[in-house]
C-alpha positions in Angstrom: -9.0 126.1 -36.6 -12.5 125.9 -37.2 -13.9 126.8 -34.1 -15.9 130.0 -33.1 -14.2 132.4 -30.2 -16.1 133.1 -27.0 -18.2 136.7 -27.9 -19.0 139.2 -25.1 -22.9 138.2 -25.6 -22.1 135.0 -23.8 -21.0 136.6 -20.6 -23.1 136.8 -18.0 -23.2 136.3 -14.2 -19.9 134.9 -11.8 -16.4 135.1 -11.3 -13.4 134.8 -13.8 -12.7 131.1 -12.9 -14.8 129.0 -11.4 -13.8 125.3 -11.0 -10.6 123.1 -10.3 -11.4 121.7 -7.2 -9.2 121.6 -3.8 -12.3 119.1 -2.8 -14.0 115.9 -2.3 -12.6 112.1 -1.6 -9.9 112.2 0.8 -7.2 111.2 -1.9 -4.1 109.6 -0.2 -1.2 112.5 0.3 1.1 110.7 -1.8 -0.8 111.1 -4.5 -2.2 115.4 -3.8 2.1 115.5 -3.2 2.8 113.6 -6.2 0.5 115.9 -8.3 1.4 119.4 -6.5 5.1 118.2 -7.5 3.8 117.7 -11.5 2.4 120.9 -11.2 5.7 122.9 -9.6 7.7 120.6 -12.4 5.1 121.9 -15.7 5.9 125.1 -17.6 4.3 127.8 -15.2 3.7 131.2 -14.5 3.0 132.4 -11.6 5.0 132.9 -8.7 5.0 131.2 -5.5 4.4 132.6 -2.3 7.2 131.0 0.8 4.5 130.0 3.0 2.5 127.6 0.2 6.5 125.8 -1.3 9.1 125.6 1.0 12.7 127.0 -0.1 10.4 130.1 -2.6 11.0 132.8 -0.3 8.5 135.7 -1.0 10.1 138.8 -2.8 12.8 141.0 -1.6 12.6 144.0 -4.3 14.7 146.5 -3.7 16.6 146.2 0.0 13.8 146.9 2.2 10.7 146.4 0.1 8.6 143.1 0.1 6.3 141.4 -2.1 3.9 138.4 -2.1 5.5 136.0 -4.8 9.0 135.9 -6.0 9.7 136.4 -9.3 11.7 133.3 -9.7 9.5 131.2 -7.8 6.9 129.4 -10.4 3.2 127.5 -10.3 1.2 126.8 -13.0 -1.5 129.0 -14.3 -4.4 128.3 -16.9 -5.7 131.0 -19.4 -8.9 132.7 -18.9 -11.0 134.6 -21.3 -14.0 136.4 -19.4 -15.2 138.3 -22.9 -15.3 141.0 -21.8 -13.1 143.5 -19.7 -12.8 142.8 -15.9 -10.7 143.7 -12.5 -8.8 141.8 -11.1 -7.2 141.8 -7.5 -6.1 140.5 -4.5 -7.0 141.3 -0.6 -3.9 142.0 1.5 -3.4 143.8 5.1 0.2 144.8 6.6 0.9 144.1 9.7 2.8 147.7 10.5 2.6 150.8 9.0 4.7 151.8 5.6 3.5 152.3 2.4 2.8 150.7 -1.4 5.9 151.6 -3.7 5.0 149.9 -6.9 2.3 147.4 -7.9 2.9 144.2 -10.2 0.8 141.6 -12.2 1.4 138.2 -14.7 0.8 139.2 -17.9 -0.4 135.8 -19.8 1.9 135.5 -23.2 -1.9 136.2 -25.2 -3.0 139.2 -23.4 -3.0 142.0 -25.2 -2.9 146.1 -25.0 -2.0 147.6 -22.1 -3.5 147.7 -18.1 -4.1 149.8 -15.0 -3.1 149.5 -11.8 -5.3 150.2 -8.8 -4.6 150.5 -4.9 -8.1 150.5 -2.7 -9.7 150.9 0.6 -11.2 148.3 2.3 -14.3 150.9 1.9 -14.0 151.1 -1.7 -12.0 154.6 -2.2 -8.8 154.4 -4.7 -6.1 155.1 -3.9 -3.6 155.3 -6.3 -4.2 154.6 -10.4 -1.0 154.2 -13.1 -1.1 153.0 -16.2 1.6 149.8 -16.9 4.1 151.4 -19.5 6.8 149.3 -21.6 4.7 146.2 -21.4 6.4 143.0 -22.2 5.0 140.1 -24.0 4.8 138.0 -20.6 5.6 137.5 -17.5 5.4 139.7 -14.7 4.6 143.6 -15.4 5.7 146.4 -12.6 4.8 149.6 -12.1 6.0 151.8 -10.0 3.9 154.6 -8.5 4.4 158.0 -8.8 4.2 159.0 -4.7 4.5 155.8 -2.6 0.9 155.9 -1.0 0.9 154.9 3.5 -1.0 152.4 4.5 -2.1 151.8 7.9 -1.0 148.3 9.9 -4.6 145.5 10.5 -6.4 147.5 7.8 -7.4 145.4 4.6 -6.6 146.7 1.6 -6.4 145.7 -2.7 -4.2 146.1 -5.2 -5.7 145.7 -8.4 -5.1 146.0 -12.5 -7.9 146.0 -15.2 -7.9 143.8 -17.7 -9.7 145.6 -21.0 -9.6 142.2 -23.3 -10.7 140.3 -20.5 -7.8 137.3 -20.7 -5.4 136.6 -18.3 -3.8 134.0 -15.9 -5.1 132.5 -12.7 -4.4 129.9 -10.1 -7.9 128.5 -9.0 -8.5 128.1 -5.8 -5.1 128.8 -4.8 -6.0 130.2 -1.6 -8.7 127.6 -0.3 -5.4 126.2 0.0 -2.5 128.4 1.1 -1.7 131.5 2.8 0.5 133.5 1.6 2.9 135.9 3.0 5.6 138.0 4.3 6.8 139.6 7.2 4.3 142.6 7.1 2.1 141.6 5.0 -0.9 139.2 5.4 -3.2 137.6 2.7 -6.4 136.1 3.3 -7.9 132.6 2.3 -11.1 135.2 1.0 -9.6 136.2 -2.0 -8.8 136.6 -5.6 -11.8 139.6 -6.2 -13.1 141.1 -9.4 -15.6 143.4 -11.0 -16.8 143.9 -14.6 -16.6 146.0 -17.3 -14.7 149.6 -16.8 -12.1 149.8 -14.1 -14.2 149.5 -10.7 -13.7 148.8 -6.9 -13.4 144.7 -7.7 -16.3 144.1 -4.8 -17.2 140.3 -5.7 -14.9 137.7 -4.1 -14.4 134.9 -6.4 -13.4 130.5 -5.3 -10.1 131.6 -3.6 -8.9 132.1 -7.3 -5.4 133.9 -7.4 -5.1 136.5 -10.5 -1.7 137.0 -10.2 -1.7 140.6 -9.0 0.9 141.4 -6.6 1.7 144.9 -4.7 5.8 146.0 -4.0 5.4 147.2 0.4 8.1 148.9 2.5 7.6 148.9 6.4 8.6 152.1 8.1 6.2 154.4 10.5 4.0 157.0 8.4 0.8 158.9 7.9 -1.9 156.9 5.9 -2.7 158.8 3.0 -6.2 160.0 3.0 -8.5 158.1 0.6 -10.3 160.3 -2.3 -14.0 159.0 -2.5 -15.0 157.0 -5.4 -18.3 155.0 -6.5 -17.1 151.2 -6.8 -19.4 149.0 -8.9 -20.1 145.0 -8.5 -20.3 142.3 -10.9 -19.3 138.3 -11.3 -17.3 136.1 -13.9 -15.3 132.0 -14.4 -13.2 129.6 -16.3 -12.2 126.1 -15.9 -10.1 123.3 -15.3 -9.9 119.5 -13.3 -8.6 119.1 -9.6 -8.5 116.2 -7.4 -11.7 115.2 -5.9 -11.3 113.0 -2.7 -12.1 109.3 -2.6 -14.4 108.1 -0.1 -12.9 106.8 3.4 -14.0 103.4 3.3 -15.4 102.7 6.6 -16.7 99.3 8.0 -19.4 98.2 5.9 -22.5 95.2 5.6 -21.6 92.0 2.9 -24.1 91.7 0.9 -25.0 88.1 0.2 -27.3 86.8 -3.1 -31.1 86.1 -2.6 -31.9 83.1 -3.6 -34.9 84.9 -5.2 -33.1 87.7 -6.8 -31.2 86.7 -9.5 -30.0 87.6 -12.9 -27.6 87.0 -15.7 -24.5 88.8 -14.9 -23.6 91.8 -17.4 -20.2 91.4 -19.3 -17.6 93.8 -17.8 -14.9 95.2 -19.3 -11.0 95.0 -17.6 -9.4 97.8 -17.0 -6.3 96.1 -18.6 -8.4 96.1 -22.3 -7.5 98.7 -25.2 -9.8 101.4 -25.0 -12.3 101.0 -28.3 -13.5 103.6 -30.4 -17.2 104.5 -28.7 -20.6 105.1 -31.3 -24.0 105.7 -29.3 -26.3 103.5 -30.0 -29.9 104.6 -29.5 -31.3 105.6 -26.2 -33.0 102.9 -24.7 -36.4 103.1 -24.7 -37.3 103.4 -20.8 -40.2 105.1 -19.0 -42.0 106.8 -20.6 -41.0 110.8 -21.3 -37.4 110.2 -21.3 -37.2 109.4 -25.6 -36.4 112.1 -27.8 -37.4 114.5 -28.2 -37.7 115.0 -24.4 -35.4 115.2 -21.5 -35.3 112.6 -18.6 -36.8 114.3 -15.7 -37.3 112.9 -11.9 -41.0 111.0 -13.1 -39.1 109.0 -15.7 -35.5 108.2 -14.0 -34.8 107.1 -10.2 -36.4 104.0 -8.2 -40.2 103.5 -9.9 -42.5 105.4 -8.2 -44.7 103.2 -5.2 -42.2 100.4 -5.3 -41.3 98.3 -2.0 -37.5 98.4 -1.1 -36.2 96.3 1.7 -34.3 98.4 4.0 -30.4 97.7 4.6 -28.4 100.3 7.4 -25.5 101.5 6.9 -23.3 101.0 4.1 -22.5 98.0 2.5 -19.8 96.7 -0.3 -20.5 93.9 -2.5 -17.4 91.7 -3.2 -19.8 88.8 -5.0 -19.3 89.0 -8.7 -22.5 89.1 -10.4 -24.0 89.8 -7.3 -27.7 91.5 -7.9 -28.9 94.7 -5.7 -32.7 94.7 -6.7 -35.2 96.4 -4.5 -33.2 97.9 -2.1 -32.8 101.4 0.0 -29.5 101.4 1.5 -29.3 104.3 3.8 -25.4 103.8 3.0 -22.1 104.0 0.9 -22.5 101.0 -1.4 -19.0 99.6 -2.4 -18.2 97.4 -5.5 -15.7 95.3 -5.6 -16.5 92.7 -7.4 -17.1 92.2 -11.8 -20.7 92.4 -13.4 -22.4 93.4 -10.4 -26.1 94.2 -10.9 -28.3 97.2 -9.9 -32.0 97.8 -10.1 -34.7 99.0 -8.9 -33.3 100.5 -5.7 -32.5 103.6 -3.7 -29.4 104.3 -2.8 -29.0 107.3 -0.4 -25.2 107.8 -0.4 -22.2 107.3 -2.9 -21.8 104.3 -4.9 -18.2 103.9 -6.2 -15.6 101.5 -7.0 -12.1 103.6 -6.5 -10.1 101.7 -4.5 -12.1 98.5 -4.8 -12.2 98.2 -8.6 -15.1 96.7 -9.5 -17.7 96.7 -12.4 -21.3 97.4 -12.5 -24.2 98.5 -14.0 -27.6 100.5 -12.2 -30.5 100.9 -13.8 -34.0 102.8 -12.6 -32.3 103.7 -9.4 -31.8 106.5 -7.4 -28.8 107.8 -5.7 -28.9 110.8 -3.3 -29.9 111.7 0.1 -33.5 113.3 0.3 -32.2 116.4 1.7 -28.4 117.9 2.1 -26.2 118.4 -0.2 -23.0 115.6 -0.3 -19.3 116.8 -1.6 -18.5 114.1 -3.3 -19.4 112.3 -6.4 -22.7 110.5 -6.6 -21.4 107.9 -9.5 -17.5 106.5 -10.0 -15.2 105.9 -11.3 -14.5 103.3 -14.0 -16.0 100.2 -16.2 -19.6 101.3 -15.5 -23.2 101.7 -17.1 -25.4 103.6 -15.6 -28.9 104.2 -17.4 -32.3 105.9 -15.6 -30.6 107.3 -12.6 -31.9 109.8 -10.5 -29.1 111.9 -9.0 -29.6 113.6 -5.9 -28.3 115.4 -3.0 -24.7 115.6 -4.4 -22.6 118.4 -5.9 -21.0 116.0 -8.0 -23.3 113.8 -10.3 -20.3 110.9 -12.3 -16.8 111.1 -12.4 -14.6 108.7 -14.6 -11.0 107.9 -13.6 -10.8 104.6 -16.1 -11.9 103.3 -18.9 -14.9 102.4 -20.3 -18.2 104.7 -18.4 -21.5 104.9 -20.6 -24.2 107.1 -19.1 -27.4 107.4 -20.4 -31.1 108.1 -20.2 -30.7 109.9 -16.6 -31.2 113.3 -14.6 -29.0 114.7 -12.5 -29.8 117.5 -10.1 -26.9 119.5 -8.7 -25.9 121.1 -5.3 -23.4 123.4 -4.4 -22.5 124.6 -1.1 -19.8 127.1 0.0 -17.0 124.9 -0.2 -18.0 122.8 -3.3 -17.0 122.8 -6.9 -19.8 121.0 -8.8 -19.9 119.3 -11.9 -22.5 116.6 -14.1 -19.8 114.4 -15.4 -15.9 115.3 -14.8 -13.1 113.0 -15.7 -10.3 112.9 -13.1 -7.1 111.3 -13.8 -4.3 111.3 -11.9 -0.7 110.4 -12.7 -0.8 107.2 -14.6 -4.7 106.9 -14.9 -6.1 106.3 -18.1 -9.5 107.6 -19.3 -11.0 106.1 -21.9 -13.9 105.3 -23.6 -17.0 107.4 -22.2 -20.2 107.8 -23.9 -22.9 110.7 -22.3 -25.7 110.4 -24.4 -28.8 112.0 -23.5 -29.2 113.4 -20.3 -30.5 115.7 -18.0 -27.4 118.3 -15.9 -29.0 120.9 -14.3 -26.7 122.6 -12.2 -28.9 125.5 -12.2 -29.3 125.4 -7.7 -25.5 124.6 -7.2 -24.4 128.1 -6.5 -21.0 127.2 -6.5 -19.8 125.3 -8.8 -17.9 124.0 -12.2 -19.6 122.7 -15.1 -22.5 120.4 -15.8 -19.9 118.8 -18.7 -16.3 118.9 -17.0 -13.7 116.6 -19.6 -10.8 118.7 -19.7 -8.5 115.8 -18.0 -5.2 115.8 -19.7 -5.4 111.5 -19.5 -8.7 111.1 -21.1 -9.4 109.9 -25.0 -12.2 108.5 -27.1 -15.1 110.7 -25.7 -19.2 110.9 -26.9 -21.3 113.3 -25.5 -24.8 113.4 -27.4 -28.8 114.5 -27.1 -27.8 116.0 -23.5 -30.0 119.0 -22.2 -27.2 121.0 -20.0 -28.4 123.9 -17.7 -26.2 126.3 -15.7 -22.1 126.1 -15.0 -18.9 127.8 -15.6 -19.1 126.8 -19.4 -22.2 124.8 -19.6 -20.5 122.1 -22.3 -16.3 122.2 -21.2 -14.2 120.2 -23.4 -9.9 120.0 -23.7 -9.1 117.4 -26.3 -5.6 116.1 -25.6 -5.5 112.4 -28.2 -7.2 109.7 -29.2 -10.0 110.1 -31.7 -12.0 113.1 -32.2 -14.2 113.6 -29.7 -18.2 113.5 -31.1 -20.5 116.1 -30.0 -23.7 116.6 -31.7 -27.0 117.4 -30.5 -26.5 118.8 -27.0 -29.4 121.4 -26.2 -28.0 124.7 -23.8 -30.3 126.2 -21.3 -29.6 129.6 -22.7 -28.6 132.5 -19.6 -28.0 129.7 -17.3 -24.3 129.7 -17.2 -21.9 132.4 -15.7 -18.9 132.2 -18.5 -20.5 131.1 -21.7 -22.2 127.9 -23.5 -19.5 125.9 -24.5 -15.6 126.5 -24.4 -13.3 123.9 -26.0 -9.7 125.2 -25.2 -8.8 125.8 -28.2 -9.1 121.9 -29.5 -11.9 122.6 -32.0 -9.9 121.0 -34.3 -9.9 118.0 -32.7 -13.5 118.2 -32.0 -16.4 116.6 -34.8 -19.2 119.1 -33.8 -22.0 117.9 -35.3 -25.7 118.9 -36.3 -28.2 119.6 -33.5 -25.7 121.2 -30.9 -27.8 124.6 -29.7 -29.7 127.3 -27.3 -32.9 127.0 -26.2 -34.9 127.7 -23.3 -36.9 125.7 -21.3 -40.1 125.0 -18.9 -40.5 123.7 -15.4 -40.4 120.6 -17.3 -37.7 120.7 -18.9 -39.5 120.9 -22.1 -38.3 123.2 -24.3 -39.9 126.2 -25.6 -38.3 127.2 -27.9 -34.6 127.4 -30.1 -32.3 130.9 -29.8 -29.7 130.1 -31.5 -27.8 126.4 -33.8 -24.7 126.0 -32.6 -23.7 125.3 -36.2 -19.6 125.3 -35.4 -17.2 124.0 -32.7 -16.7 127.5 -29.9 -12.7 127.3 -28.9 
């Protein structure tokens, strides 16, 4: 490998993994079912609860014992690296009194060292603390408690384990989708808890991540074990992956008719069936003052021109005429592109722009996309065969989404939001099933995710069907990983000149998921500080080599 692995100095504030998304634009149930089927068929590392996957019962460890997951049922998990020690756990309650007899966790094959189990009451008092002995290289590990610990009915407890090397497996956002349990055990959706560094009460709650830790419970009337005082300490962490974002439901829309006074030569389009070509970025298109290198796009040099008089069109709009031009409009709803060579310029669209179901192509320039207030949990612009230049995106948790071929984004400014149910990305590739995503150029853009409390990554390019990627000269701030990459196939990806805002990440500035040998890591990638106008004030560190 020609890359560097994550160092602990890059770990900062957030959760041990944040980002698949059980979210977004309403996908058809059949697609989601197919995705779930693929997940269940793939090589796996975690047992599934009976309530989530019918036919895979929860475990009965001994005749009377209950455990949330069975060692024989499986569900894919991802490798996560915290870059520092971390305590990972799961909240649970028992519907009747009983005793905890053992604690289990699923060890990732890349984990090292030994681990220690703990049981806590809801107030942070440690009730049991015991090391795992004779761990195997991977798979479920179990330690029996020297003395079973009695627990009360309908009171919260946490079972956890300490990861000294910060390497672990997880299923992202699992508890947001499933509520596992047994006859006696209940696991809430507000789950996946953690804290950094020394073993301590895992007070922080993730975005529903399953850290693959389990409890062995024996029902029976008993007197609860008295708790012993402990000093809990909080902290945070993350990782990444792509999850299906949903697709907009098409509501009745206005069909745009061409205006004789506003015409334009249609922009050539590329059919989705055309073979992918290797993309080499040309210099950024000269635009309005302040956007060109060495500066970066801001609201002042992107979006609908200030002072422009826009004609209002209420509601959603569907474009069905090839070569249609939308110029100087304010569309209060969504814009659905159902024709090729559509041109959008000097306009404001308060909703999203999509060709997900309709298959058209478009070019958008000098336009603002998104509501002036609030936050919508959708991609602002997608999905394939489009070019965006000098676009200002606001009021969306996702900026751009690629679900097909030929996407170019240049000289644009993306300011992301992130309400509690969101997992925001600046640009994400989402290529389920047979969809091939190829030919992405993301050049000289600003993506600011620092005001998105629930987030994934400014650059999230990890889909297994994505190839031919160029990411150059961008200014990126925030996220779990600010630049999250995973090459899967095709030519080497070109990554150069990107500036990452220092300390704005949760997990690290870059992750290439052990694919650095297939990434052309060019010059100019660096960690920087910026002022409020997105001007670079200092170069903290040159990133001269790819980070795994």
